[in-house]
N, C-alpha and C positions, 0 to 999 in steps of 0.2 A: 437425478443429476445426469441422466443419459443424454439430455438434450444440450449439454454444455460442450463447447468446443474450445480447447485451450489455445491461446495465442502463443506464438513462438517465444516472445520475450516475456518480461515480467508484468507488463502493464495490467491487463485484466483478462478475465475469461469472457468470451462472447457467449451470450445466452440467447436461447430461442425467444421469440416474441412473448410466448406464454410465461416463461420464467422471468423475463424483464418486467412484464406487467405485474406479476406477483411480488417481485422485489421492490418495485416502485411504491407499492402500497405500504411496505415496511420501512424503507429508508428513503428519505426525501432529498438528502444533500450529499454530494460526493466531494472528496478532496480535489483540489485543482493541481494537476501535474503540468509543469512547465519544463520542457526539454531545453536544456541550456547548451549541451554539447552532444553530438552524436557523430561518431566516426567509426573506422574499422576496428578500434580497440575498446572504446567505452561508450556508454550512454550515461549522461549526467542529467538528472531530473530533480528540480526543486518541487517538493510536495507541500501545498498549503492547505490546512484543514481549518475550516470554521468550527466553532463548537458543535459537536455532534456529527460532524462530517466523517465519511469513511472512504476507503479506497475501493471497496467492493471486493468480493472474493477473487483471489488471483494466486497463481503459482509462478514463482520466480524461475525464469529460464536461463539465468546467468548467476554466477557468484556475484555478490554485491557488498558494498560498504555503505552504511548510513551515517551521516554527520548531522546530528540534531542542531537546529538553529535556535531552539526554544527549550526551556526546561519545563517539564510537566509529565503527565501520565497519558499513555495510550492504552487502549484495550485491544488485545489480539484475540481474534476468534479463529481458533485453529482446529484441525480435524480431531485433536485429542481433548479439546475443551477451550475454555476462555480464561485468560489471565490478564491482569493489569501490570504494566511495566512503567517504571520511572526512568525517564531519559533526562540527561543533563546537557545543556547547550555546550557543544564542542566535544562531547564524550562519544567518540565514534565506536562503531562495532561492525563486525563482518559476519556474513552468513553465506552458506553454500547454495548452489542451484537446487531447486526442488522445494524450497520452503513454500508452504501453502497457508494462506491466512487472509483475513480481512482486518484492516487496521482502522480503529475508530478513535477520534479525539474525544476524550471524556472530560476535558478541561472546560472551564467556562470562558476560555480565551482562545484566540487563534494559535495554532501550533504549526510549525514547519520544520522540515528537514531536507537535506540534499541526499539523494540516493545515487551512488556511482556503481553502475553495472559493468562488469568486466567481461568482454566478449571473448 
């Protein structure tokens, strides 16, 4: 992982071309982020996941709140292991800066949430 460079905010880690090529062979579809608001205080992003899509490995550079728009399960691949979590539409939660994970839609339907990063 020495070839990874962390981005300042939460979106993704930028990988070397070799790491990107290796990752493409394993994962073919990424979630779609749509930035809805970005200003001096917040970044609001809607994340849309097709079945099987993931965010890619990333480290959150800000405290953040997630508001699920869909009810279903997501798989979190974290440094300490993998776990599946059940999210409920409208059931918000908050996390602190520094969370590292890859989020994968394990449902057989599209899943989406809004992420609000606090600068």
